[in-house]
N, C-alpha and C positions, 0 to 999 in steps of 0.2 A: 504494500500500500504506500501511497505517497505520504510525505511528512505530515501534511495537513491538507484538507480540501483547499485547492488553490483558489477556486472561484467562490468568493463569499462577499458579504455586504461590505461596502466601502468603509463603514465605521467599524474599526477594529481596535480593541483596547490594547494599548502599548504603554504600560506604566500609567502615567497621568495624562496621556496625550489625546484621549478619546475625542473630546469636543473640538479641540484645536485642529487636530488632524482632519476631522470631518469637514470643517469649514474650509480649510486650505485645499482639501481634495476637490471640493466643488469649484473653487476659484481656479485651480490648476487645470481641471478638465475644460472649463470654459476658455481658458487661455490657449489650450492645445487646439481647440476648434478654431479659434480666431486666427491662430498663427499659420494655419495651413490652407484649408479650403472651407467649404460650407459647413455649417454647424452639424455635429453628429446627432444622430437620432437613434432611439432604441428600436429593436425589431418588434414585430407584431405580438410576440409572445412575452414581451416584457411588461411589467406593471407600469413603469413610467420611464421617460427618456433618461438615458445615461446611467441606469442602474442595471447591473447584471443579475439575472435570476438563475440560481443553480438548476441545472437540467436534470441531474440525478444525484442521489446520495452517494457519498464516497464509497460506501460498502457495495453499492450496486455497480459502480464503475469498476471496482476491483474485481468483483465476480465476473463481470463481462470481459475484462481483460484476461483473466485466467482462462475463461472458456475459449476465447479466441486463440490464445497461445496454445492451448491444448490441442487445437485442430491444425496448428501450423506444422509444416515439415521442418526438418533441421535447417534447410536452406532458407526457408522463410523466416525462421527465428534469427538466423545469422544475419540476414539482410536487414531485419528490423533494428538491430543494435548499431548500425553504422550510419554516421552522419557525414555526407560528402559535400563536395563543392566543385563547381566549374565556373570560370570567370566570364560570364556573359549576361547581357540583359535580353537576349533573344528568346522570346517566349517559346518558340518552337523547339529550339535547341535544349532549353531547360526541361520542357515536358518530355522530350525524347530521352534525355538523360535519366529522369526519374522513372519513366516507364521501363527502360532497359535495365537500370541498376536495381530497381525495386527496393531501394533502401528506405530506412525509417526516418531519415532526417536530412536537412539541407541547411548549411550556414550561409547567410548572405554576407558577402564582403563588399568592399567599395565598388568593385567591378560589376556587381549585380544591381547597383542602385541607379535607376534612371533619374531624369531631371525633375520628376514630380511625384507626389504621393499617389495620384491616380494611376500613373504608369507603373509605379511599384506594386500597386494592387493587382495589376495585370501580370506582373512577374510572379507574385505569390500564388495567384490563381493557377498559373501554368504549372507550378510545382506540385499542385494538389491533384493527384489522380483520383483519389476516393475521398470526397468530402466527409463521409461518415467516419473514416479513419485517416485523417490528414497526416502528412509527415510533420515531424517537429521542425518547423521553420524557425531558425534561430538567428540572432543578430547580436553583435557586440555594441550595444548602444549605451555606453557609460555616460556620454556627454563629454564635452571638452576635447581632450587629446584623442580619445577613442570614440569617435562618433561617425557612424555610417550615414545617418540621416541629416543632410545639411540644413533641414528646416527645424531641427531641434535647437531651440534657443533657451531651454530651461537651464538653471544654474548647474555648473559642473562641479566636480570635486574640489577644484581650486577655490571656489566660493563656498561650497558646502562644508569644507573641513573646519571652518571657523563659524559656522552658522548653527542655529538651534536645530534639534532633531525634527521639529515640525516643518522646517524649511526643506529638509531632505525628503520628508514624506510628500510634501507638495510637489517638489521637483520630479520625483519618481512617479507620482500619480500622473503628472502631465506627460512625462517621458513614456510611461507605460501606455497611455492613451494613444500617443503617436504610433507606437509599435503595433498596438492592436488595430488601429485604423488602417495600417498598411497590410494587414492580413498576416502578421507575424505573431506566433504564439509564445515564443520563448525569448527572453532577453538575458544574454550573458553580460549583465550590466552592473551588478552590485559587487564592488570591489571591497572585500572584507580584510585585505591586507592593510597593514598600517606601518608607518615609519616616520621618524622625525628627522630623517636625513634627506635634505633637498637634493643631494647627489644621487639618490636611489632612483632607478627607472620607474619605480612604482609610486614615488612620492606624489607626483602631480595627479595620480589617478585614485589615490586612497581618500577615504572619507574622514580621516583623522590622523593625528600624530601620536596618539596613545590609545591604550586598550579601552579605557572607559568611554572616551568621547567617540571613538570609532564604533564601539558596540551600540551606543544609543542611536547613531546615525544609520548604521547598517540595518538595525531592527526597524527603524522608521522608514527607510527606503523600501524595504520589503513590504511593509504594511501599506505604503502608498501605492506601490505598483501592483499589489495582489489582485485587485479587481480587473486588471487589464491584461497582464502578461505573467507567465511563469518566471518568477525571479530566480536567478542563478547566482549563488555565492561563489566568489573566486578570490584567490587561487589557493585552495586548501593544501597544506596546513598553514600557509602564510608566507608571502615573499619578504615581508619586512625584516625578518631576522636573518635572512639568507642573502648575503651580498651577491650582486651579479644579475644579469638579465637572462632569463630562461629562453629567450629567442635565439641565443647564441651559445648556450652552455647549460650546465646543471648547477645553479646556485646551491651552496651548501652551508650548513651551520652545525656546530656541535651542541646546540642548545639542548639541555636535558628535558625529558618529557614533562617533569613537574613544573619546570619554569615555563614551558610552552603552555601548559594548562592554565597558568596564572596570567598569561599575557596574550600571545598570538591566538590562542583558542577562543578568547572571549567574544570578539566580533562574529566569528562563525557560529558560536553558540547562540548569540543574540539573534542572528538571522534565521537559524533553525527554529528557535523558539517562536519567532514571528511568523513562521509557516512557509519559509522558502522551500519550494518543491524540488529544487535541483542544486547540486553541489559540484563545482568543477575542481578536479584535482590537478595540482600544478606539477611541473617538471622541476622539482626542487627537493633536495635531500637534507633531512634532519638526521645526521649520521648516528646520533645517540639512540635513535629509534630504529632506523633502517638505512643502510648504505644506498639502497636503490631510491630513485626519485619516487615521490609519493604516488605519482600516476601508476606506477608499476608495483606498488607496495601493498601486499595483503594486510600488513600490520596497520598502516594508516587508514585503510578502509574499515578494519575492525574498530579502530579508535573512533572514527566518525560515527559508525553505527552503534557501538556499545557504550562508549563514553559520552558522546554528545547526543545520542538518541535520534540520529538522522535516519529516516526510513524512506526517503525519496529517491530521486534519480541521480546516480553518480555518473558524471561524464568527464572524459579526459579533456585536458587542454589539447590543442592541435598536436597530433602525434608527429607531424612534420617537423616540429621544433626539436624533437629528439634527434631526428636525422641531422638537423642543422647544427647540433652540438658538436658534430665531428667525432663523437665517441664510437669506435667500431661496433660495440655491442648493440647500438641503436640504429644501425643503418638499414635494417630491413623493416619497412612499414607494416608488412603483414605479420611478422613475428611480434612487433610492438603491439599490434592490435590484439593478438591472441593473448599475450602476456597481460595486457591491460584488462581484458575481460576476466581472465583467470584471477587477477588480483582483487577484483570486486567492482570494477566499473560496469555500468549498465549500457553505456553508449560510448563509442569511440569516434573521434573527430579527426578528419583529414582535410587539411587546407594547404599549408605551405608545402611545396614540392609535389603536391598531388597532381595527377592527370585524370582524364575521364575514366581511366581503367583502374585507378587506385582503390576506390571504394569497392568495385566488384572483386578485385583481387583480395581485399580484406575479407569479404564475404566467403570466398573460396577457402581462404586460409582458416577461418573459423570453422567452417564445415569439416575441413580435413582434420583439424585438431579434435573435433568431437569424434570423428570416425576412428582416429588412431588412439584415442583415450587421453590425449594431452590436456584436453579441456573437458571437465565434467559436464555432462548433458544437463544436470540440474542447475549448474551455474548459468548456462545460457538460457534456460527456461526462466529462471528468476529475473535475469536481465531483460529478456524480451517482454516479460509481464509488466515490469515497471515502465518500460518504454511505451508499451501499448496502453497502459492505464492513463499515462499523461496524454498520449495521442487522442484517446477517447474523450478526455476532459476538454482538450483543445477543440475537438470536433463539435462537442456539444455546445460550446460557448462561442463558436466563431460567428461572425456576422451580426452580433448583437449591438455593437457600438461602432457604427460606420457613418461616413458622411452622407448627408441627405442632399442630393442635388437640388431639390426644390425648396430647401430651407434657406432662409436669410442668414448671412454670416453673423456669428455671435458678436455682440458689441462689447 
């Protein structure tokens, strides 16, 4: 089952923020509508404009996911746990890619973003072969330095890291609304890493410079975004303590586990407690816990599940980054994918260095690993079930908060 039902009322209690967050959510949603195109409107099965209505209880969705996965072949299960990418805005090419690959997800990068929100909705529609079980279409929409949507003018981490948690909630409510309006279900946008070092590559992207402030803003960001997109916390277990950039190496630290629990862990715990349904594992090593990067570490997955109580979707950071590290052990993307699933990830992500055949090759590798016993069939079934549950949730909630061409722009 997912960590918590993702789709819930916009007013969510986070400490003492209930009323303030609710008011700021309303203001942020209005701003999102005004900043892009005509005002959004609710679908016909909603009670009122701008409010999402849960389509099914979480238990029913979990049962439906389990039933679907039980009927899948090994290859279908393997396909469902791969998130791929091809760099184009051509709707025909994107649709052909998804039809051929049959994979469970697609990540939108800059090369997939056309000039307008309306055109982007055409892109996401092309990626969706079966609306009842849509792929997990994801985006890195943090705002600021990492922003795929040029029309996102909500405050970024550089502003939010010194602002009240309510401001973070409002910013991510608006950001989530933009993601939702574009037909995107998952936002890899909530950075739970923190550091007080301006020289760190993650400094400009983090929501705070210490554990306490970061925790409050991360929890608030998840709360704000929850009605609109599946928030993803990243990069577990935390880049701030590990010097270096994981795009070009494996940052590492000797920080003991108990020190991690009292520091780097806290923003992730806050995001999990706020209901974040996805957790992205980073290519970084806490050598006192495991010499392997967290992405490939069964122990870090155990800690996330057992110590922090996370029950949602575990997804890797881009596996192409492991190849970019230059470390010989990580040069085979297929082997990386199999190891990542075996370690406890539910979905593997391929972007950098990937080609149109990378995701299909990962699928073949996962199937082969099941057949030769290198990957337990139960582990793949568990992963496919978590992916499918989130896909069903996204499918049930899609199209409820979209622009209304006949409506007047918000004032």
